[in-house]
N, C-alpha and C positions, 0 to 999 in steps of 0.2 A: 561451521560459517554463520555468523548472523545475517538474518532477512527480515525484511520489513515488507508488509504489503501497504500497497495504496487503495484507494477507497474503490477502484473499478474491481480489483480481486475479491473484497467482501462482497461487494454488490453481485457480483457474478455469481460467487458462492449462495448466495441467497436466493437465486434463481431468476434474476433480472438479466435479462438477455437472451441471446442465441444459445441453442442445446451445447454448441463445439465449447464456447466459450464458458457456460457454466459447468462444464464437465472436465474444461481445463484448471480451471479456479478452484473446484473442488478437490481434485487431483491433486494439487499443490498442498491445500489446507489439510487435507487429511495424511499426507505422506510426509510432512516436514517435523523434525524434532520439537516439540512445543516450547522447550527452553531455549532454542535459539532464533524464535520469530520474534519480531517488535510489531506494533502496531501504533504509528503516532495517534496522540488523542486527535490532530486535526482530522486524520482518515476518519477515525469514528463519529466526529460531527457531521463530516459530509456524508457519511453513509447515512445516519439520519435523515438530513435534508432528502436525500434520494428516495429513502424508504417512503417517507411523507408525501414527497413531490409526485415523483415519476410513476412510484409501486403502490400508490395511496393507502398505504398502512395506516392505522390509525397511529397518534401519537403514544400510544400505551404499547403499541406492537413493536412500533420502531425501538421504543426504549428498551423494551424487551431482548430485541435482536442485538442493539449496541451492547448491552450489558451481557450477554452471551459472549459475545465476543471479548468482553474485555475480561469475562472471567476464564477464558480458553488459553489467552495470550497476554503476554506483557504489555500493558500500556504505556507508551513513553510520551511525557508531558512536552508541552511548547516552554521555552525558556524567554527570555529578553536576549539572549545571548544567539539562541538556534534565530528568532526573529530579526537580528539583524545580519544573521550570514543570509537569511533568506531576503532581505532588500538587496544586498549585495547580487544576489543570484539573479534578481529581477532586473538590475542594471545591466550585470556583466554579460548572463546568457539569456535576457529576454523572456523568463520563465514567470508566468502568472506567480502573483504573489503566495498564494494557498499550497500550490504545487510547489513551490522552493521552499516552504515551510516544511511542509512533510519530507522533503530531501534533506534540510538541515538537521532535523529530530533525527532521522535515522543516522547520518555522519556522527552526529554526537552521541549516540549511542551505540558505537562502533560497528555497523551493521557494515558486510561485504556488499550484499545485493539491496536494490530496491526492486521489487516484482510488481511491473506497472506497465500499461498500455499508453499512458499519457505522455510519455516523456520521449525524447530519441532514445530508441534502443542502443544500448552501448555506451550512454553519456555517461562518464564518470567524474565525479568531483568528491573532492576529500577522501577519496580510496572507496565511495559508494559507485557502484555501477548500476544504472537501471538496466533490467532485463525486461524485456516482453514476451511474458510465457505463452502468447498466443502467435508469436512470429513464427514463420517456417522459412527456410529451415531453422528447427529447434536452435536458441542461440548457444553458445559452447560452453557459459558457464553454467547453466543449467543442468548439463550432463554431469556435472560434479555434485549433484543434490540425489537424494534419493529417490528413487525412480517407484 
């Protein structure tokens, strides 16, 4: 099963946030099959902004973190077609444009899950289901992944 990470998963895995969320994010990053994980390029751009803004890391430190993520997992580029889909998502489902772009790129890359806490847990679009890995009880789709 192909899976995409949203920005908050990467930010928590970088240590930004409470201990519980950081631990859960690191759990999934470490246990998922690298060949099955996709990171939308938009996610890495947002991570850079979070690291330099909220975490007060230098530009060089944030760049290093982003490049490390891109070395570890496949990065999926945004396309004009994905952006057009994102526009539709903003109109039809009232999603913020950049979140919609992440979801559209995730779908274009044939992912089944998008791990995120920023969308409605269980929201499904074009075969992608958004799963909040921090939700209790644990979403059923997560039980199908390596624990």
